[in-house]
py3Dmol code that shows the C-alpha trace and the ligand (Angstrom):
import py3Dmol

protein = """\
ATOM      1  CA  MET A   1       0.000   0.000   0.000  1.00  0.00           C
ATOM      2  CA  SER A   2       1.331   3.467  -0.846  1.00  0.00           C
ATOM      3  CA  ILE A   3      -1.027   5.449   1.368  1.00  0.00           C
ATOM      4  CA  GLU A   4      -3.150   4.119   4.208  1.00  0.00           C
ATOM      5  CA  ILE A   5      -5.472   6.493   6.017  1.00  0.00           C
ATOM      6  CA  SER A   6      -7.806   5.576   8.820  1.00  0.00           C
ATOM      7  CA  ARG A   7     -10.287   7.816  10.624  1.00  0.00           C
ATOM      8  CA  LEU A   8      -8.123  10.856   9.947  1.00  0.00           C
ATOM      9  CA  VAL A   9      -9.210  14.126  11.518  1.00  0.00           C
ATOM     10  CA  LYS A  10      -7.604  17.561  11.093  1.00  0.00           C
ATOM     11  CA  GLN A  11      -9.051  20.399  13.037  1.00  0.00           C
ATOM     12  CA  TYR A  12      -8.021  24.082  12.837  1.00  0.00           C
ATOM     13  CA  GLY A  13      -9.482  25.491  16.066  1.00  0.00           C
ATOM     14  CA  GLN A  14     -13.210  24.794  15.787  1.00  0.00           C
ATOM     15  CA  GLN A  15     -12.960  24.175  12.028  1.00  0.00           C
ATOM     16  CA  LYS A  16     -12.822  20.502  10.975  1.00  0.00           C
ATOM     17  CA  ALA A  17     -11.011  20.465   7.616  1.00  0.00           C
ATOM     18  CA  VAL A  18     -10.746  16.637   7.475  1.00  0.00           C
ATOM     19  CA  ASP A  19     -13.392  14.606   9.274  1.00  0.00           C
ATOM     20  CA  GLU A  20     -12.942  10.860   9.932  1.00  0.00           C
ATOM     21  CA  LEU A  21     -11.431  10.168   6.514  1.00  0.00           C
ATOM     22  CA  SER A  22     -10.461   6.575   5.650  1.00  0.00           C
ATOM     23  CA  PHE A  23      -9.064   5.330   2.344  1.00  0.00           C
ATOM     24  CA  SER A  24      -6.020   3.698   0.840  1.00  0.00           C
ATOM     25  CA  VAL A  25      -3.999   4.033  -2.335  1.00  0.00           C
ATOM     26  CA  LYS A  26      -2.385   0.914  -3.776  1.00  0.00           C
ATOM     27  CA  LYS A  27       0.984   0.878  -5.523  1.00  0.00           C
ATOM     28  CA  ASN A  28       0.860   2.015  -9.164  1.00  0.00           C
ATOM     29  CA  GLU A  29      -2.692   3.295  -8.840  1.00  0.00           C
ATOM     30  CA  ILE A  30      -3.998   6.735  -9.860  1.00  0.00           C
ATOM     31  CA  VAL A  31      -6.483   8.057  -7.328  1.00  0.00           C
ATOM     32  CA  GLY A  32      -8.401  11.276  -7.771  1.00  0.00           C
ATOM     33  CA  PHE A  33      -9.550  13.124  -4.687  1.00  0.00           C
ATOM     34  CA  LEU A  34     -12.579  15.154  -5.623  1.00  0.00           C
ATOM     35  CA  GLY A  35     -14.229  18.024  -3.787  1.00  0.00           C
ATOM     36  CA  PRO A  36     -15.240  21.679  -4.000  1.00  0.00           C
ATOM     37  CA  ASN A  37     -13.117  24.518  -2.578  1.00  0.00           C
ATOM     38  CA  GLY A  38     -12.810  24.196   1.182  1.00  0.00           C
ATOM     39  CA  ALA A  39     -13.440  20.416   1.146  1.00  0.00           C
ATOM     40  CA  GLY A  40     -10.052  19.798   2.764  1.00  0.00           C
ATOM     41  CA  LYS A  41      -8.043  18.604  -0.245  1.00  0.00           C
ATOM     42  CA  SER A  42      -4.965  20.764   0.344  1.00  0.00           C
ATOM     43  CA  THR A  43      -5.074  19.972   4.054  1.00  0.00           C
ATOM     44  CA  LEU A  44      -4.993  16.259   3.196  1.00  0.00           C
ATOM     45  CA  MET A  45      -1.986  16.792   0.917  1.00  0.00           C
ATOM     46  CA  LYS A  46      -0.148  18.649   3.685  1.00  0.00           C
ATOM     47  CA  LEU A  47      -0.951  15.848   6.147  1.00  0.00           C
ATOM     48  CA  ILE A  48       0.423  13.237   3.721  1.00  0.00           C
ATOM     49  CA  LEU A  49       3.550  15.352   3.219  1.00  0.00           C
ATOM     50  CA  GLY A  50       4.026  15.650   6.980  1.00  0.00           C
ATOM     51  CA  HIS A  51       3.737  19.465   6.835  1.00  0.00           C
ATOM     52  CA  LEU A  52       0.706  19.251   9.140  1.00  0.00           C
ATOM     53  CA  TYR A  53       0.035  16.776  11.928  1.00  0.00           C
ATOM     54  CA  PRO A  54      -3.291  14.957  12.336  1.00  0.00           C
ATOM     55  CA  SER A  55      -5.573  15.876  15.223  1.00  0.00           C
ATOM     56  CA  SER A  56      -6.486  12.176  15.418  1.00  0.00           C
ATOM     57  CA  GLY A  57      -6.544   9.027  13.317  1.00  0.00           C
ATOM     58  CA  THR A  58      -3.692   7.293  11.521  1.00  0.00           C
ATOM     59  CA  LEU A  59      -1.815   7.957   8.336  1.00  0.00           C
ATOM     60  CA  GLU A  60       0.919   5.852   6.721  1.00  0.00           C
ATOM     61  CA  VAL A  61       2.835   6.868   3.615  1.00  0.00           C
ATOM     62  CA  LEU A  62       4.947   4.193   1.888  1.00  0.00           C
ATOM     63  CA  GLY A  63       4.618   2.143   5.053  1.00  0.00           C
ATOM     64  CA  LYS A  64       5.965   4.842   7.365  1.00  0.00           C
ATOM     65  CA  SER A  65       4.919   7.963   9.217  1.00  0.00           C
ATOM     66  CA  PRO A  66       4.784  11.044   6.956  1.00  0.00           C
ATOM     67  CA  ARG A  67       7.354  12.549   9.319  1.00  0.00           C
ATOM     68  CA  ASP A  68       9.950   9.934   8.315  1.00  0.00           C
ATOM     69  CA  ILE A  69      12.776  11.766   6.500  1.00  0.00           C
ATOM     70  CA  GLN A  70      13.747   8.791   4.286  1.00  0.00           C
ATOM     71  CA  THR A  71      10.179   8.486   3.036  1.00  0.00           C
ATOM     72  CA  LYS A  72      10.212  12.065   1.782  1.00  0.00           C
ATOM     73  CA  GLN A  73      12.922  11.122  -0.727  1.00  0.00           C
ATOM     74  CA  HIS A  74      10.381   8.928  -2.515  1.00  0.00           C
ATOM     75  CA  ILE A  75       7.625  11.534  -2.759  1.00  0.00           C
ATOM     76  CA  GLY A  76       7.108  14.169  -5.450  1.00  0.00           C
ATOM     77  CA  TYR A  77       4.753  17.096  -4.857  1.00  0.00           C
ATOM     78  CA  LEU A  78       3.126  19.549  -7.223  1.00  0.00           C
ATOM     79  CA  PRO A  79       1.518  22.285  -5.100  1.00  0.00           C
ATOM     80  CA  GLU A  80      -1.619  24.062  -6.202  1.00  0.00           C
ATOM     81  CA  ARG A  81       0.410  27.242  -6.701  1.00  0.00           C
ATOM     82  CA  THR A  82       3.985  26.847  -7.829  1.00  0.00           C
ATOM     83  CA  SER A  83       6.608  29.410  -6.792  1.00  0.00           C
ATOM     84  CA  PHE A  84       9.530  29.845  -9.130  1.00  0.00           C
ATOM     85  CA  TYR A  85      12.134  32.558  -9.648  1.00  0.00           C
ATOM     86  CA  THR A  86      10.811  34.590 -12.553  1.00  0.00           C
ATOM     87  CA  ASN A  87      14.263  35.539 -13.852  1.00  0.00           C
ATOM     88  CA  LEU A  88      15.419  31.949 -14.487  1.00  0.00           C
ATOM     89  CA  THR A  89      14.829  29.745 -17.530  1.00  0.00           C
ATOM     90  CA  ALA A  90      13.142  26.328 -17.199  1.00  0.00           C
ATOM     91  CA  PRO A  91      16.471  24.389 -17.183  1.00  0.00           C
ATOM     92  CA  GLU A  92      17.999  26.850 -14.690  1.00  0.00           C
ATOM     93  CA  THR A  93      14.965  26.356 -12.428  1.00  0.00           C
ATOM     94  CA  LEU A  94      15.288  22.578 -12.521  1.00  0.00           C
ATOM     95  CA  PHE A  95      19.068  22.722 -11.940  1.00  0.00           C
ATOM     96  CA  PHE A  96      18.420  24.944  -8.922  1.00  0.00           C
ATOM     97  CA  PHE A  97      16.078  22.307  -7.411  1.00  0.00           C
ATOM     98  CA  ALA A  98      18.394  19.437  -8.441  1.00  0.00           C
ATOM     99  CA  ASP A  99      21.116  21.209  -6.482  1.00  0.00           C
ATOM    100  CA  LEU A 100      18.837  21.487  -3.419  1.00  0.00           C
ATOM    101  CA  LEU A 101      18.185  17.742  -3.723  1.00  0.00           C
ATOM    102  CA  GLY A 102      21.948  17.151  -3.704  1.00  0.00           C
ATOM    103  CA  MET A 103      21.994  15.552  -7.142  1.00  0.00           C
ATOM    104  CA  GLU A 104      25.335  14.939  -8.880  1.00  0.00           C
ATOM    105  CA  LYS A 105      25.912  17.318 -11.807  1.00  0.00           C
ATOM    106  CA  SER A 106      25.957  14.517 -14.407  1.00  0.00           C
ATOM    107  CA  ASP A 107      22.739  12.940 -13.039  1.00  0.00           C
ATOM    108  CA  ALA A 108      21.114  16.365 -12.975  1.00  0.00           C
ATOM    109  CA  ASN A 109      22.125  17.103 -16.589  1.00  0.00           C
ATOM    110  CA  LEU A 110      20.538  13.899 -17.815  1.00  0.00           C
ATOM    111  CA  ARG A 111      17.444  14.139 -15.652  1.00  0.00           C
ATOM    112  CA  VAL A 112      16.730  17.800 -16.462  1.00  0.00           C
ATOM    113  CA  SER A 113      16.929  17.246 -20.217  1.00  0.00           C
ATOM    114  CA  GLN A 114      14.725  14.107 -19.995  1.00  0.00           C
ATOM    115  CA  LEU A 115      12.115  15.910 -17.916  1.00  0.00           C
ATOM    116  CA  LEU A 116      12.028  19.045 -20.072  1.00  0.00           C
ATOM    117  CA  LYS A 117      11.398  16.826 -23.077  1.00  0.00           C
ATOM    118  CA  MET A 118       8.738  14.844 -21.274  1.00  0.00           C
ATOM    119  CA  VAL A 119       6.726  17.922 -20.257  1.00  0.00           C
ATOM    120  CA  GLY A 120       7.240  19.607 -23.628  1.00  0.00           C
ATOM    121  CA  LEU A 121       9.423  22.490 -22.428  1.00  0.00           C
ATOM    122  CA  ASP A 122      12.549  21.465 -24.321  1.00  0.00           C
ATOM    123  CA  GLY A 123      12.217  23.646 -27.398  1.00  0.00           C
ATOM    124  CA  ILE A 124      11.528  27.063 -25.882  1.00  0.00           C
ATOM    125  CA  GLY A 125      15.007  28.570 -25.986  1.00  0.00           C
ATOM    126  CA  ARG A 126      15.961  30.950 -23.192  1.00  0.00           C
ATOM    127  CA  ARG A 127      12.495  32.171 -22.261  1.00  0.00           C
ATOM    128  CA  LEU A 128      12.230  33.223 -18.638  1.00  0.00           C
ATOM    129  CA  VAL A 129       9.758  31.590 -16.255  1.00  0.00           C
ATOM    130  CA  GLY A 130       8.304  35.054 -15.579  1.00  0.00           C
ATOM    131  CA  GLU A 131       7.013  35.047 -19.176  1.00  0.00           C
ATOM    132  CA  PHE A 132       5.496  31.545 -18.947  1.00  0.00           C
ATOM    133  CA  SER A 133       1.793  30.868 -19.427  1.00  0.00           C
ATOM    134  CA  HIS A 134      -0.160  29.175 -16.639  1.00  0.00           C
ATOM    135  CA  GLY A 135       0.076  25.831 -18.459  1.00  0.00           C
ATOM    136  CA  MET A 136       3.839  26.124 -18.933  1.00  0.00           C
ATOM    137  CA  ARG A 137       4.312  26.831 -15.216  1.00  0.00           C
ATOM    138  CA  LYS A 138       2.239  23.749 -14.355  1.00  0.00           C
ATOM    139  CA  ARG A 139       4.341  21.623 -16.678  1.00  0.00           C
ATOM    140  CA  LEU A 140       7.518  23.014 -15.138  1.00  0.00           C
ATOM    141  CA  GLY A 141       6.062  22.217 -11.702  1.00  0.00           C
ATOM    142  CA  LEU A 142       5.375  18.679 -12.799  1.00  0.00           C
ATOM    143  CA  ALA A 143       8.967  18.329 -14.028  1.00  0.00           C
ATOM    144  CA  GLN A 144      10.212  19.684 -10.694  1.00  0.00           C
ATOM    145  CA  SER A 145       8.084  17.191  -8.758  1.00  0.00           C
ATOM    146  CA  LEU A 146       9.677  14.368 -10.762  1.00  0.00           C
ATOM    147  CA  LEU A 147      13.318  15.391 -10.287  1.00  0.00           C
ATOM    148  CA  ASN A 148      13.961  12.884  -7.494  1.00  0.00           C
ATOM    149  CA  ASP A 149      12.273  10.092  -9.519  1.00  0.00           C
ATOM    150  CA  PRO A 150       9.618   9.612  -6.802  1.00  0.00           C
ATOM    151  CA  ASP A 151       7.528   6.461  -6.319  1.00  0.00           C
ATOM    152  CA  LEU A 152       4.576   8.477  -5.068  1.00  0.00           C
ATOM    153  CA  LEU A 153       3.388  11.678  -6.736  1.00  0.00           C
ATOM    154  CA  LEU A 154       1.033  14.094  -5.005  1.00  0.00           C
ATOM    155  CA  LEU A 155      -0.543  16.492  -7.480  1.00  0.00           C
ATOM    156  CA  ASP A 156      -2.665  19.285  -6.015  1.00  0.00           C
ATOM    157  CA  GLU A 157      -5.061  20.585  -8.694  1.00  0.00           C
ATOM    158  CA  PRO A 158      -2.725  19.721 -11.600  1.00  0.00           C
ATOM    159  CA  THR A 159      -5.225  20.861 -14.250  1.00  0.00           C
ATOM    160  CA  ALA A 160      -6.805  23.861 -12.481  1.00  0.00           C
ATOM    161  CA  GLY A 161      -7.081  26.940 -14.665  1.00  0.00           C
ATOM    162  CA  MET A 162      -5.906  25.159 -17.804  1.00  0.00           C
ATOM    163  CA  ASP A 163      -7.572  25.161 -21.204  1.00  0.00           C
ATOM    164  CA  PRO A 164      -8.963  21.817 -22.506  1.00  0.00           C
ATOM    165  CA  VAL A 165      -5.865  21.072 -24.616  1.00  0.00           C
ATOM    166  CA  GLY A 166      -3.527  21.801 -21.706  1.00  0.00           C
ATOM    167  CA  CYS A 167      -5.718  19.625 -19.442  1.00  0.00           C
ATOM    168  CA  ARG A 168      -5.542  16.748 -21.909  1.00  0.00           C
ATOM    169  CA  GLU A 169      -1.739  17.053 -22.112  1.00  0.00           C
ATOM    170  CA  ILE A 170      -1.366  16.938 -18.333  1.00  0.00           C
ATOM    171  CA  LYS A 171      -3.761  13.966 -18.069  1.00  0.00           C
ATOM    172  CA  ASP A 172      -1.797  12.112 -20.778  1.00  0.00           C
ATOM    173  CA  LEU A 173       1.400  12.829 -18.854  1.00  0.00           C
ATOM    174  CA  ILE A 174      -0.183  11.425 -15.688  1.00  0.00           C
ATOM    175  CA  LEU A 175      -1.105   8.241 -17.576  1.00  0.00           C
ATOM    176  CA  THR A 176       2.460   7.987 -18.901  1.00  0.00           C
ATOM    177  CA  LEU A 177       3.751   8.277 -15.339  1.00  0.00           C
ATOM    178  CA  LYS A 178       1.480   5.455 -14.211  1.00  0.00           C
ATOM    179  CA  LYS A 179       2.872   3.287 -17.023  1.00  0.00           C
ATOM    180  CA  ARG A 180       6.326   4.045 -15.628  1.00  0.00           C
ATOM    181  CA  GLY A 181       5.288   2.608 -12.284  1.00  0.00           C
ATOM    182  CA  LYS A 182       4.395   5.725 -10.327  1.00  0.00           C
ATOM    183  CA  THR A 183       1.591   5.918  -7.795  1.00  0.00           C
ATOM    184  CA  ILE A 184      -0.402   9.128  -8.123  1.00  0.00           C
ATOM    185  CA  LEU A 185      -2.799  10.888  -5.794  1.00  0.00           C
ATOM    186  CA  MET A 186      -4.310  13.976  -7.386  1.00  0.00           C
ATOM    187  CA  THR A 187      -6.902  16.448  -6.251  1.00  0.00           C
ATOM    188  CA  THR A 188      -9.405  18.202  -8.470  1.00  0.00           C
ATOM    189  CA  HIS A 189     -12.661  20.095  -8.334  1.00  0.00           C
TER     190      HIS A 189
END
"""
ligand_1 = """\
27
ADP
P -9.425 22.685 -0.341
O -7.968 22.464 -0.670
O -10.286 21.494 -0.621
O -9.956 23.937 -0.982
P -8.479 23.315 2.331
O -7.787 22.112 2.832
O -7.636 24.446 1.821
O -9.557 22.891 1.231
O -9.409 23.904 3.485
C -10.352 23.106 4.209
C -10.985 23.941 5.302
O -10.021 24.260 6.299
C -11.521 25.287 4.814
O -12.693 25.567 5.536
C -10.433 26.270 5.176
O -10.949 27.547 5.397
C -9.864 25.663 6.441
N -8.419 25.940 6.579
C -7.454 25.591 5.709
N -6.232 25.961 6.150
C -6.449 26.583 7.357
C -5.605 27.186 8.338
N -4.282 27.221 8.191
N -6.187 27.692 9.435
C -7.522 27.638 9.610
N -8.386 27.086 8.740
C -7.865 26.555 7.624
"""
view = py3Dmol.view(width=600, height=400)
view.addModel(protein, "pdb")
view.setStyle({"model": 0}, {"cartoon": {"style": "trace"}})
view.addModel(ligand_1, "xyz")
view.setStyle({"model": 1}, {"stick": {}})
view.zoomTo()
view.show()
């Protein structure tokens, strides 16, 4: 099992954002977590990432507590809103994150060029991220979330605000990732 959640509760003061939630995600499965704004989707993502702690209930990610440091190396995360330096190009952005991950230069070179190709950002010259469309930023975010070659991908609203063609491209990419053995939990409206 990649994710196992039982009777999970997250309360902010009086506000219950997650209320007795139980479900599991098997290896190599794509699971969509559906709900309107305020349903608690982002809170769930943050709980799985170990950025927030549950008020009660249990939560296991890749067989361990979300607070386990080793486990984090096997997780990729695309937040709802990506934050990138606007004055860098797409490759520079990915090299910056590869550096933070402690990747060897030669591994990073190979990985960055593979990922840029995969998300369709390989032929855009030296355009700066600040000039990117919404869809291009999402695709760059997806590439960033894949830098560490994670087993488990958490995608928060990966298609929000995208036009139908962009949506289709992201969904096709998600299917490709499943074929490559990834487990994917994504949220959507
Ligand atoms: P979603 O991602 O589905 O839109 P959220 O997880 O962001 O939902 O929010 C779920 C509920 O928890 C909402 O009612 C929201 O106002 C509340 N909430 C989210 N984050 C906080 C916070 N840091 N403090 C207090 N309430 C919060």
